[in-house]
C-alpha positions as CSV (number, residue, x, y, z in Angstrom):
1,M,20.9,-1.2,-3.0
2,R,19.4,-3.0,0.0
3,K,21.3,-3.1,3.3
4,S,21.2,-6.2,5.4
5,V,18.0,-6.2,7.3
6,T,18.1,-7.9,10.7
7,V,14.6,-7.1,11.8
8,D,11.5,-8.9,10.4
9,I,9.4,-5.9,9.5
10,L,6.3,-8.0,9.0
11,E,6.7,-9.4,12.5
12,C,7.0,-5.8,13.8
13,V,3.8,-4.8,12.0
14,R,2.0,-7.9,13.3
15,A,3.1,-7.2,16.9
16,A,2.2,-3.5,16.6
17,F,-1.3,-4.3,15.4
18,I,-1.9,-6.7,18.2
19,A,-0.5,-4.3,20.8
20,A,-2.7,-1.4,19.4
21,Q,-5.8,-3.6,19.5
22,Q,-5.1,-4.7,23.0
23,Q,-4.7,-1.1,24.1
24,I,-7.9,-0.1,22.3
25,G,-9.9,-3.0,23.7
26,D,-12.1,-5.6,22.2
27,T,-15.6,-5.3,23.7
28,P,-18.9,-6.1,22.0
29,L,-19.3,-2.4,21.4
30,D,-15.9,-2.2,19.7
31,R,-17.0,-5.1,17.4
32,S,-20.3,-3.4,16.7
33,F,-18.5,-0.2,15.7
34,I,-16.1,-2.1,13.4
35,R,-19.0,-3.9,11.7
36,I,-20.8,-0.6,11.2
37,M,-17.7,1.0,9.8
38,L,-17.3,-1.8,7.3
39,A,-21.0,-2.0,6.4
40,V,-21.9,1.7,5.9
41,P,-20.4,2.9,2.6
42,A,-19.7,6.4,3.8
43,Y,-17.8,5.2,6.9
44,R,-16.0,2.5,4.9
45,R,-14.8,5.2,2.4
46,I,-13.4,7.3,5.3
47,W,-11.7,4.2,6.8
48,L,-10.1,3.2,3.5
49,E,-8.9,6.8,2.9
50,I,-7.3,6.7,6.4
51,N,-5.6,3.4,5.5
52,D,-4.3,4.9,2.3
53,E,-2.9,7.9,4.2
54,T,-1.3,5.5,6.7
55,A,0.4,3.5,3.9
56,T,1.7,6.8,2.5
57,A,3.0,7.8,5.9
58,L,4.8,4.5,6.3
59,V,6.8,4.7,3.1
60,V,9.8,6.7,4.5
61,P,10.3,4.7,7.7
62,V,9.8,1.4,5.9
63,A,12.3,2.5,3.2
64,D,14.8,3.5,5.9
65,A,14.3,0.1,7.6
66,L,14.9,-1.7,4.3
67,G,17.8,0.5,3.3
68,L,16.0,1.7,0.2
69,P,15.6,5.1,-1.3
70,H,12.3,6.7,-0.2
71,D,10.9,6.6,-3.7
72,H,11.7,2.9,-4.3
73,I,8.7,0.8,-5.4
74,D,9.7,-1.9,-2.9
75,A,9.3,0.6,-0.1
76,R,5.9,1.6,-1.3
77,I,4.8,-2.0,-1.7
78,A,6.1,-2.9,1.8
79,A,4.2,0.1,3.3
80,D,1.1,-1.0,1.5
81,E,1.5,-4.6,2.8
82,A,1.9,-3.3,6.4
83,T,-1.3,-1.4,6.1
84,L,-3.0,-4.4,4.3
85,L,-2.1,-6.6,7.3
86,A,-4.1,-4.3,9.6
87,V,-7.0,-4.0,7.1
88,T,-7.2,-7.7,6.5
89,A,-6.9,-8.5,10.3
90,I,-9.8,-6.2,11.1
91,R,-11.9,-7.7,8.4
92,E,-11.0,-11.1,9.6
93,M,-12.0,-10.2,13.2
94,V,-15.5,-9.2,11.9
95,R,-15.8,-12.1,9.5
96,T,-14.9,-14.9,11.9
97,G,-15.2,-13.3,15.4
98,C,-11.5,-14.2,16.2
99,D,-9.4,-11.9,18.4
100,A,-6.8,-9.5,17.1
101,E,-3.9,-11.8,17.7
102,D,-5.4,-14.7,15.6
103,A,-6.5,-12.3,12.9
104,A,-3.0,-10.7,12.7
105,N,-1.4,-14.1,12.7
106,H,-3.6,-15.2,9.8
107,A,-3.0,-12.1,7.8
108,A,0.8,-12.2,8.4
109,A,0.9,-15.9,7.4
110,A,-1.0,-15.1,4.2
111,L,1.4,-12.2,3.3
112,R,4.4,-14.5,3.9
113,R,3.0,-17.0,1.4
114,H,2.8,-14.3,-1.3
115,P,-0.5,-15.7,-2.7
116,I,-0.5,-13.2,-5.6
117,T,2.6,-14.9,-7.0
118,E,0.9,-18.4,-7.1
119,R,0.1,-19.7,-10.5
120,V,-3.4,-21.0,-11.1
C-alpha cells in the first residue's frame, strides 16, 4: 500500500540532473564527448549498460520514497523513468544543442504527460 508522498520525485530527479550537469560542466569538449558516446556503438552500449545499472540501483530508494515494497513493479517503473529522464535529456542536448536545464525540463514534461498511455 502506498504511503502519502509529499515530495515530487520527478522534480527531484529533474533538479538532480541539472545540478549534476552544472557540476560536470558544459563545454564544447563535453558536447563532443557526448556526441561520440552516442554515435559509436561500443561506447553507446557501455553507456546504456551503465544506465541500466543506475535504474537497478535506484529501485530501493525510489520504493522507499513511494512507500512501496522493494520488489513492486511501480518502484521499478519509477526507477526506470528516473533514468529515462537523464538519458532523454542527454540525447535532447545533443539533438537540439539546448542546455541541461531545458533538456531536463522537456524530458520531465513529457514524462508527466504519460505519452505511452495516449490512444492513437
